[in-house]
N, C-alpha and C positions, 0 to 999 in steps of 0.2 A: 860293613852295611847292615843295618837293623834287621833282624828276622825274628819271627815267632814261629818256633817249632818248624823251621825250614822255610817258611813263607816270608820272602823278601819284601820289605817295605821301602827300602832305601833309608838313608840316615835322616833325611828331612822330609816332612810330609805337610798337608794342609789340613789346618783345624778351622772350621768355619761355622757360625750361626746364620750365614747368609741364606742358605736354603729354607730357613724357617719363615721367610717373608717373601720368597719368590714363587710365582706360578709354576706348574709343573713344566711347561715349555722353556721357561727360562733357566729352571734347575738343569734340565737336560743340556741346554746349550753351555751353561757354566761348567758342568761337569766335564763335558766333552773337551771344552777349551783348556781346562787344567790338565787333562789327560794329553792334549796335544802339546802342551808346554813341557810335558815330561815328568809331571808329578805321578808317583806311583802309589800314594797312600792318601786317602781322604777320610778325615775323622769328622763325625757329626755327633752333636749332643742330642739329648731328648729333654726339651725345656718348654717350648712355646707352642706345643700342640701337635707337632708332626711326630706320630708314633714310630718308635725306634726302627722296627723291623720292616714296616712299610717303607719307610724312608730309606734304608739300607738297599732293600730289594730294588726299589725304583732307580736308585744310583747305579747299582750293578747293572741293571738292564740297559741303562743309558751308555755305558762305556764298555770297552772291550777288555782291557787289562787291569783296571784300576782296582787297587785293594780298598775296601770300604770298612772302617772300623767304627763300631758304636761306642762313642766316648762320651757318655756312657748310656746304656740302657738301664733305666731305674728299676730296681727290684721291686719297688712299690707300685709300678704301673701293671704288673702282671704276675701271675704265679709262676712258680719255677717250671712246672710242666709246659707252660706255654712258651716261655723263653727257650727251653730245651728243644722243643718241637720247631720253633721258628729258626733256631741256630742250625738244626739238622737240616731243615729244608733249604737254606740258603747255602750251607756247605755242599749240599748234593747239587743244586741247580747251578751255582757258580764255585766250582772247585778251586780251592787255594786262592779265594779272593775276598772272603769275608772273615772278620774277627769279631766275636761276641765279647764286647766290653760291658762288664756289669759293675753298678755302684750303688751305694747308699746315698740316695739324693732324693728329697722331696716326699712328702706323704708320711714321714715318720711322726709317731705319736710321743707323748711324754713317757719317759722311762724306758723307751727302747734303746737297747745298746747296739751301736753300729757293727761291733765285731761279732757279737752273738747272732745279730740278723743276717749278716752275710754268711757266717759259717752255716746256720740252719739252711738258708736258701741253697748253698752249695750242696749240702747234705741231701736235700730234698731232689736237686738236679741228679746227683749222681747215683741215687737210688731208684730212679725211675726205670720201669720197664715198659717200653714203648713199642706199639706196633709199627711206628714210623719206620721206613727203610733207613738203614744206616749209610751214610754217604762213603763213596770211595775215599775221598780226601777227608782228613780229619776236621771236626768242628773245633776251631781254635778258641780259647776262652782266656780273658785277662780281667783283671778287676781294678777299679779306682782304689788306690791306697796312699796313705800319708804317714800315720804314726807307725812305730815299729811293729806292733802287734798285727795292724792290718797288712802291712808290707810281708810280714813272715807268713801270714795267712794266704796271701797272693801268690808268693813263691812256692808255697807247699802244695796249694790246692788248684792252682791255675798256671798258665805259661808265663804269667808275670804280671807286672803293675803298671798302671797309668797314673801320673800325677798331673795335677792342674793348679796353676797359679802357686808355684814354689820358686824359690831361689836356687842358684847353682850349688850352694852348700848342701841344701836338702837332696839334690841329686846324688852328690858323693855319699851322703849318709844312707840313702835308699840302696845304692849299689852294694855298700857293705852289708846291710841286712839281707838283701836278695841273694847275695853271693854272685859268682861269676856267670852262672848259666841262665838264669831266669831273665826274661825280657823286661826291660825298663824303657817306657815311653813317656816322654815329658812334653806337656803342652806349654807353650809359651806366647805371650802377647807381644806384638811389635807394632810400632807406630812411627811412620814417616813423617817426623816433624822435629826439626832441629832446634827451634826456639824453646829453651828450657821452661819458661813460664807456661807457653801455650801447651807444649807437650805435657807437662805435669797436670794441667787443668783438664785435658782430655783424658789422661790416664786415671785420674781421680774419679771423674764420671764413670769410666769403665769399671773401676774397682769398686764403687760405692756399695753396691749390694753386697758384695763379698766381704768388705770390711765392716759390714754392720749385721752380719747373720751369726748366731752363736756357733755353729759348727765351724765356719771358717775363721772366726775370731780364735777359737781354740787351736786351729791349725796354725795360725799366724804367731800365736804365743810360742808354739812348739819350735817354730823357725827362728825364734829369738827376738822377736820385735816387742817393744814395751808397749804397755796400754796406751801411753800417750802417742806413740807412732801410729798404732792401729786406729785409735779414736780420732786423730788428727790427719790421717792419711799423709804422714811425714815424708820428706823427699827420699829418704833411704829406701823405705818399703815400696814406694811407687816406682823408683828407679830399678829396683830389684825385680819387681813383678812385671814391669812393662819396659821392653827395651825400645828406647826411642832414639832418633837421630837420622843420620844418612845411612845409606845402604852398607857401606863398609863397617860402620860402627855396630849397627844391628847384626850382620853376619858374624862379626867377631864375638859378641856377646852370646849368639846362639851356638856357636861352636864350643863355648865354654861348657855347655851341658854335656856335650859328647866327651870332652876331655874329662869331665868329672864322673863319667860312667854311664851316660845315657846310650841305649842302642839306637834310639829314634827320637827326633824332636819334631812334635807336631805344632806347627807355626800358625798363630792366629793374628791376622791382620786386623787392627782396630782403627778407629778415627775416620772411617769412611762416611761422608756426608750423604744426605738425602739425594738420590739420583746420580750419585758418584759409584763407579765400578772399581772393585779391588783388583781386578784383572791386570791392570799395568803393574800393580805392586807384586803380584804373585809372579809375573813374568821376570820382572828384575830379581825377585828372591830366587826364582828357578835358575836363572843364568848364573847367579853367584853360588848357589848351593848344590845344584844337581850335577851328577857326573857327566863329563863330557862338554860342560858349558861354563863359561865364565872363568871363576878362579877356583871351581870345585877341582 
């Protein structure tokens, strides 16, 4: 079962953008329903305007035992002092329930090197002398990492790494770089659609932004995809980055990340239409993946 410095997350968790577009009351209902289904870990991004720590704090306040992981809080959104202070407060207010995930995403200017920026940010956090009370439970910290040097930094300076939109082969490579003890959390998108043409069309729409941004293109090159596959959103890259099909097919593919070395897989359900709820899919996944239910 996946754990970060003794904090148990379970082997599978929920990764969702849904709360970016839900009002507060609906967020509360959704988080509580996921907790009732048995999910123990809830991963949230920072992308569409919901500030990372306000968002995490609200989700923690809405639930009783749910672990909330910032996946990720952008280092460009706030100075290291404020990220450190927010992480300390959440660790104090909600012991053993919050994980501070940091990442190099958004706001970066030309010539800025991700590795150097992340290292400097961690240096500043670690050098802080703060009047803020230290929590009894530790403030747990991980970081987004893909390339070998960033993964090495994550394993050396934090509790481990989170990856996003990677294939199973990368999970095996990341585990080798991190070694046996560091945490490795892997996000993966899933789509409940069995028609190949329709599934790949929905997956391509989901992947469009990622396949057309320089930072992600460089990542996909490192994953072994050709320029033609990336530019044309070829079937291989689409099928590797979005697991589609029926429940059994999706579950089998998700488990491959665990077999390759992931401690935890954060599952992102995509392809939900306007007015449609993802909850039935989360319930099906929970029955298949969570301990004590379905085939788990």
